[in-house]
LOVO-544855 format. One record per residue (C-alpha): x, y, z. Coordinates in steps of 0.02 Angstrom, whole numbers, padded with zeros to 5 digits, always signed. Example, Ala and Ser with C-alpha at 12.3 -4.5 7.8 and 13.67 -1.06 7.14 Angstrom:
BEGIN
+00615-00225+00390
+00684-00053+00357
***
This chain:
BEGIN
+01558+00691+00704
+01488+00569+00576
+01297+00564+00588
+01213+00415+00501
+01054+00392+00606
+00880+00469+00596
+00823+00593+00726
+00669+00568+00833
+00576+00705+00739
+00609+00622+00571
+00546+00454+00635
+00389+00533+00709
+00355+00623+00544
+00367+00460+00446
+00254+00370+00571
+00125+00511+00559
+00126+00504+00369
+00106+00314+00372
-00039+00331+00493
-00127+00454+00378
-00102+00341+00228
-00171+00192+00326
-00327+00289+00377
-00362+00339+00197
-00330+00162+00134
-00440+00080+00267
-00582+00202+00227
-00572+00153+00043
-00567-00033+00082
-00719-00021+00198
-00816+00076+00066
-00772-00052-00067
-00827-00193+00049
-00995-00111+00087
-01021-00069-00096
-00992-00250-00145
-01123-00307-00018
-01248-00184-00091
-01209-00247-00266
-01237-00427-00211
-01405-00377-00136
-01453-00285-00294
-01411-00439-00399
-01516-00549-00285
-01663-00430-00296
-01649-00431-00486
-01645-00622-00487
-01801-00626-00377
-01891-00504-00493
-01844-00604-00647
-01901-00768-00570
-02069-00695-00519
-02099-00615-00689
-02053-00775-00781
-02172-00875-00672
-02316-00756-00702
-02280-00752-00890
-02303-00940-00898
-02477-00927-00821
-02557-00756-00842
-02709-00816-00743
-02604-00788-00587
-02631-00602-00606
-02793-00557-00520
-02872-00403-00448
-02894-00474-00272
-02706-00465-00240
-02705-00282-00289
-02830-00222-00159
-02702-00207-00019
-02572-00125-00131
-02694+00002-00203
-02746+00057-00029
-02567+00099+00021
-02493+00169-00141
-02536+00311-00256
-02520+00205-00414
-02666+00095-00457
-02638-00083-00516
-02784-00181-00585
-02692-00346-00613
-02555-00409-00497
-02487-00555-00397
-02397-00549-00231
-02266-00678-00182
-02141-00699-00042
-01964-00758-00078
-02005-00917+00018
-02151-00954-00099
-02039-00931-00250
-01911-01049-00173
-02047-01178-00136
-02097-01170-00320
-01914-01207-00364
-01899-01041-00456
-01755-00979-00349
-01599-01069-00294
-01464-00999-00184
-01281-01044-00191
-01282-01066-00003
-01276-01245+00057
-01441-01220+00151
-01524-01139-00002
-01558-00980+00096
-01564-00806+00025
-01472-00691+00143
-01480-00502+00136
-01293-00463+00129
-01318-00288+00198
-01414-00336+00356
-01370-00520+00371
-01556-00565+00384
-01644-00702+00286
-01745-00640+00138
-01884-00772+00150
-02016-00646+00205
-01972-00514+00077
-02121-00474-00034
-02121-00475-00225
-02263-00392-00319
-02284-00429-00503
-02402-00312-00593
-02455-00268-00769
-02431-00089-00823
-02438-00022-01001
-02459-00201-01062
-02292-00254-00985
-02253-00354-00830
-02153-00269-00693
-02095-00328-00523
-02062-00234-00364
-01975-00307-00212
-02007-00246-00036
-01857-00291+00072
-01933-00333+00241
-01759-00393+00289
-01700-00212+00267
-01837-00146+00379
-01952-00086+00239
-02138-00090+00271
-02248-00156+00132
***
């Protein structure tokens, strides 16, 4: 008898192997997708920091001790000169522009708007630094 067809066991084995390969591939694709969202968020945060620092560098009188009182009461580090902004304030000053048609900054990880996220610019060791508190990620500032 001339046998030229596959048996049921052979077909099931191939299907099982294909299923395993698909699970591994889908896991890698999902991780790459989530990683790209985190990278986009990190780039946006860096852009926000840079815009705030550049704005404060233009007018160093913006740094005052009154803005630091709240920060110093909640953190172990002590800042004597700082300025606190929200992303919305930076957008209103035309320091930030989004590529979105509505000019909104969206947190890619959570899908929330970043307008209430807080940016703190402070002077430490004679250099300006910025720290962003992502309220849109559920952080408390």
